[in-house]
N, C-alpha and C positions, 0 to 999 in steps of 0.2 A: 738279741734285743729282748730285754726282760719284759715279762707280762705287765709289770707296773708301768713301764714306759708306754707300751702299746695302749693300755687303758687310759692313762693320763692324757694321751694325745689323740684319743678317740679314733684309733686305727679301725678302719672298716673291713670287716670280714666279707670279702666279695662273694662267698658262697651263700651268705644269708642276707647281704646288703644291710647289716646291722653292725653296731659297734662290736669290736672283738671282745669275746667273753671266754676266758680260759676254762671256765667251768664246762663249756661245751666240748672241750677236748681233754678229758681227764688223763690221757696217756701221753700228752705232749711235753711234760716236764715243766720248766719254769720260764720258758720264753721261746722265741723263734730266731732262727739263724737265716738270713736272707742271702741268696746267691743271685747275682745279677750279671747280665751280659747285654751289651749294646753293640750293634753293628748296622751300618747303613741306615741309621735313623730308626731302627726297630729295637724294641726293648723286651727282654724277658726277665722276669723276676720270679723266683720260686722260693717259698718258705720251706725251711727244713726244720722239723721238730727237734728240739733239744730234749734229752732225757737226763 
């Protein structure tokens, strides 16, 4: 998911509780890749940094 989409849609960075700002993560590349798994009503979503 490109940074432009995350910023335009006010994605919240849960580590700061603020809107996502790619400038805070200079080594992360140009976006995030999300991996998700859901089982038994429990969800786990992990961002993976793109380079």
